[in-house]
PAKOLKOL-554104 format. One record per residue (C-alpha): residue number from 0; z, x negated, y. Coordinates in steps of 0.2 Angstrom, whole numbers, plus 5000, padded with zeros to 4 digits. Each point is the difference from the previous one (the first is absolute). Example, Ala and Ser with C-alpha at 12.3 -4.5 7.8 and 13.67 -1.06 7.14 Angstrom:
# PAKOLKOL-554104
NODE     k      Z      X      Y
NODE     0   5039   4938   4978
NODE     1   4997   4994   5017
END
This chain:
# PAKOLKOL-554104
NODE     k      Z      X      Y
NODE     0   4935   5048   4932
NODE     1   5001   5010   5016
NODE     2   5016   5005   5008
NODE     3   5006   5018   4998
NODE     4   4993   5012   5012
NODE     5   5013   5010   5010
NODE     6   4997   5017   5007
NODE     7   5012   4997   5014
NODE     8   5003   4983   5007
NODE     9   5017   4996   5006
NODE    10   4996   4983   5007
NODE    11   4988   4995   5013
NODE    12   4994   4982   5000
NODE    13   4991   4990   5014
NODE    14   4993   4983   4997
NODE    15   4997   4988   5014
NODE    16   4995   4982   5000
NODE    17   5006   4987   5013
NODE    18   4989   4986   4993
NODE    19   4984   4993   5006
NODE    20   4989   5005   4992
NODE    21   5009   5015   4995
NODE    22   5005   5002   4982
NODE    23   4991   5015   4992
NODE    24   5009   5009   4986
NODE    25   4988   5015   4996
NODE    26   5009   5014   4991
NODE    27   5018   4993   5003
NODE    28   5006   5014   5011
NODE    29   4995   5014   4987
NODE    30   5006   4989   4985
NODE    31   5018   4998   5008
NODE    32   5001   5018   5005
NODE    33   4995   5006   4983
NODE    34   5011   4988   4990
NODE    35   5015   5002   5011
NODE    36   5015   5009   4991
NODE    37   5003   5018   5005
NODE    38   5016   4995   5011
NODE    39   4989   4988   5011
NODE    40   4999   5011   5015
NODE    41   4995   4996   5018
NODE    42   4988   4987   5007
NODE    43   4997   4982   4995
NODE    44   4990   4986   5008
NODE    45   4993   4986   4990
NODE    46   4996   4986   5011
NODE    47   4990   4984   4995
NODE    48   5006   4985   5010
NODE    49   4997   4981   5000
NODE    50   5011   4989   4990
NODE    51   5007   4992   5017
NODE    52   5005   5018   5006
NODE    53   5008   5003   4983
NODE    54   5009   4984   5000
NODE    55   5007   5004   5017
NODE    56   5005   5018   4995
NODE    57   5009   4993   4984
NODE    58   5009   4987   5011
NODE    59   5005   5012   5013
NODE    60   5005   5015   4989
NODE    61   5006   4991   4984
NODE    62   5005   4983   5006
NODE    63   4987   4992   4987
NODE    64   4988   4988   5009
NODE    65   4985   5002   4988
NODE    66   4986   5011   4998
NODE    67   5002   5014   4987
NODE    68   4988   5013   4993
NODE    69   5007   5017   5005
NODE    70   5014   5006   5011
NODE    71   5006   5018   5002
NODE    72   5008   5007   5016
NODE    73   5009   5017   4998
NODE    74   4999   5011   5015
NODE    75   5017   5007   4997
NODE    76   5014   4999   4986
NODE    77   4999   5019   4999
NODE    78   4985   5006   4989
NODE    79   4985   5005   5009
NODE    80   4994   5018   5001
NODE    81   4981   5005   5000
NODE    82   4992   4994   5016
NODE    83   5014   4988   5004
NODE    84   4998   4981   4999
NODE    85   5006   4993   4983
NODE    86   4996   4982   5005
NODE    87   4988   4985   5001
NODE    88   4993   4989   4986
NODE    89   4994   4983   5006
NODE    90   4989   4990   4989
NODE    91   4995   4982   5003
NODE    92   4981   4999   4998
NODE    93   4999   4982   4995
NODE    94   5014   5001   4987
NODE    95   4992   5016   4993
NODE    96   4983   4991   4998
NODE    97   5008   4985   4992
NODE    98   5010   5011   4988
NODE    99   4985   5010   4995
NODE   100   4990   4984   4996
NODE   101   5015   4993   4990
NODE   102   5001   5017   4991
NODE   103   4981   5000   4997
NODE   104   4998   5018   5007
NODE   105   4992   5007   5016
NODE   106   5009   5000   5016
NODE   107   5000   5019   5000
NODE   108   5011   4999   4984
NODE   109   5012   4988   5008
NODE   110   5002   5010   5016
NODE   111   5004   5016   4990
NODE   112   5013   4990   4990
NODE   113   5008   4994   5016
NODE   114   4999   5017   5009
NODE   115   5008   5009   4985
NODE   116   5014   4987   4999
NODE   117   5003   5002   5019
NODE   118   5000   5019   4999
NODE   119   5014   4999   4986
NODE   120   5010   4990   5012
NODE   121   4998   5013   5014
NODE   122   5007   5013   4987
NODE   123   5015   4989   4998
NODE   124   4997   4991   4984
NODE   125   5006   4981   5000
NODE   126   4994   4990   4985
NODE   127   5013   4987   5005
NODE   128   5015   5012   4997
NODE   129   4995   5015   4990
NODE   130   5001   4993   4982
NODE   131   4981   5003   4997
NODE   132   4998   5018   5006
NODE   133   4987   4995   5013
NODE   134   4991   4989   4987
NODE   135   4999   5014   4987
NODE   136   4994   5013   5013
NODE   137   4988   4988   5008
NODE   138   4993   4996   4983
NODE   139   4998   5019   4996
NODE   140   4991   5003   5016
NODE   141   4988   4985   4998
NODE   142   4995   5006   4983
NODE   143   4996   5017   5007
NODE   144   4990   4992   5014
NODE   145   4991   4988   4988
NODE   146   5008   4984   5006
NODE   147   5006   4985   4989
NODE   148   5014   4989   5003
NODE   149   5010   5002   5016
NODE   150   5011   4989   5011
NODE   151   5016   5002   4991
NODE   152   4992   4995   4983
NODE   153   4992   4985   5008
NODE   154   5017   4995   5007
NODE   155   5009   5001   4984
NODE   156   4987   4996   4987
NODE   157   5001   4982   4993
NODE   158   4981   5001   4998
NODE   159   4998   5005   5018
NODE   160   4989   4987   5009
NODE   161   5008   5003   5017
NODE   162   5014   5008   5009
NODE   163   4994   5005   5017
NODE   164   4994   4983   5007
NODE   165   5011   4989   4988
NODE   166   4994   4994   4983
NODE   167   5012   4999   4986
NODE   168   5001   4981   5002
NODE   169   5006   5000   5018
NODE   170   5012   5015   4999
NODE   171   5017   4996   5007
NODE   172   5013   4997   4986
NODE   173   5016   5011   4998
NODE   174   4995   5013   5013
NODE   175   4991   5017   4998
NODE   176   4981   5000   4997
NODE   177   4997   5011   5016
NODE   178   5010   4997   5016
NODE   179   5013   5014   5003
NODE   180   5002   5008   5017
NODE   181   5015   4995   5010
NODE   182   5016   5010   4999
NODE   183   4997   5018   5005
NODE   184   5012   4998   5015
NODE   185   4990   4986   5006
NODE   186   4983   5009   4999
NODE   187   4990   5003   5016
NODE   188   4991   5016   5002
NODE   189   4988   5004   4993
NODE   190   5006   4995   4983
NODE   191   4988   4990   4990
NODE   192   4999   4999   4981
NODE   193   4989   4988   4990
END
């Protein structure tokens, strides 16, 4: 299924790779621009980084000393306008490759799942606090874009093989399945969301 064709794009996406060799994601820019909700205005950079770099970002910005798959950094708390930066989506290339293998789909599908998840965080959605609003919206957009199961379903499904980098067997007991960001008053700028 192809994404909807928009006559006027309200979002501009730039894809960069900081890995060696560079991670290639043909069609990702156009797919994200076409799948973005109408209220997604401004400019977004999707950056592929090494797992080490992602672990450092996660530790410095969220206080969680482990690699994660995707982080989003809002440029501002205020909504972006056309031509203004909306924020950055950072994807760990090694984690994305491993998750694609586990999900038995191509890497290109996994980076689309991660980029869409990150984009919704840039738009203010938070699956940890919104009573399922992000999960429902993300599922609808994934269906429109021809994608299968997303990150939120993998995290909450009892049949999910993995949750990020943790298996069901070694998931910490009694806590949340995905780490939460620190208290909003303690967050450093830029604010990262998993």
